[in-house]
N, C-alpha and C positions, 0 to 999 in steps of 0.2 A: 064620531070617532071616540073610542074608549081611551081614557088617559090612565096611566099608571103612576104611582108615586115614585119619586126619585130614588127610593131605596132599592129599586130594581135596577141593578147595574148591568150594562151590556159591555162586554169586551168586543171591540170592533177592530178587526185587522184588515186593512186595505192599503195597498202600496201606492195607489194613485191619490195624491193629495186632494184633488178636486172631488173625486168620488167619495173619499173618506169624509170630507167636510159636508158634502150633501147628505150622506147617509147619517152622519152624526147629528146634523141639524134636524133631519126627519125624526130620528129617535128622540131627540130632546123635546120636540113638539108634542110627542106622545107621552112625555113625562119620564122618560128613561134617562138615567145618568149614563155616561159612556166613558170608557177608558179606550182611547184611540191609539193604535199602534200600526207599524208598517210591515213587520216581519213575523214569521211564525214563532221565533224564539221570544220576541217581545210579547207576543200574545200569550205564550205559555207562562212567562213571568207575571203578566198581568192577571192571569187566571189564578196563579198561586198567591199573589198579593191581595187581590180584591174579592175572591170567591163570588164571581158574577152569577146572575140568574140565567144568562144566555150568552153564548159566544157566537158572533157573526164573523165569518171568515171568507175572504176572497179565495177562491181555489188557487189562484196563481200568485199568492204572496210568496216572497222569497224565504227560504231557510227556516224551517221546512214549509212546503206548500200547504194549502188548506186541507187537502185530503190526508196527507201524512200527519199533520198536526191533529186532525180528528182521530186518527188511529192511535196516536200517542195518548190523547186524552182518554179515550175509551179503554185503553189497557191499564190505566191508573185507577185503582179502586176509589180514590177520593173524587175522581172526576167522571166516573163511569156513567152517572145519570145526568151529567151536565148537558143541557140541550145545545146542539150546534146547528146553526143555519149557515149553509154554504152558498156563496154567490159566485157566478161566473158569466162571462159573455158567451161561453160555449154551450150551445143547446144540444149537442150530440148526445144521443141516448146512452151511449157507452160511458160517457163522462158522468152523466146523472147516476147511472147504476154504480159506478165506481165510488161516487160520493156517498151514496146511501149504504153501500156495503161497508164503507169505512166507519159508519155509525152516525152519520148526519141525521138529525131529526127532520130537517126540511132543506129545500134547495130552491133558490130563485135564480132565474136567468136574467142577466142585464140586457137591455135596460128594463127596469120594472117600475111600476107605478108606486108612489109612496104608500097608498092604501094596502098594496100587496105586502110590502115590507112590514107595515104596522100590524097587519093581521097575522103574518107569519111569526113575528116576535111575540105578540100577545098570546098566541096559541101555545107557545113554548114555555112561557113564564110559569104556569101552574105545574109543569112537569118537575120543577125543582122541589116542591113541597110533597109531591106524591110520586116518588120514583117507581118506575116499572119493576115488576118482580123479576 
């Protein structure tokens, strides 16, 4: 498993405290520092404060939800290229299409294996230094 230095910060927004702790621990084992929050507004504040490498959002976080927050981030020129990984327990193809149309770089359905999370986040970190045209 590839490890990243802790200067790669991940903002993690998950309203379930147990899931948030589990994901945060998995990311820490991979060498990522995390800013852990529970709502969309807290996630937006963390993005503004910390300038993370990646944002990991549960689709169903409150105020605004993960899809709406992704749309907000992508409309902001400062965050347009910020990679967003959306997580949800809903595997419905319409939900996946909605998330990707909002600008998510990747999507994982819960439950997922720790390796899948690590691969998804690791694949998004380089996108920060080389934004798409």
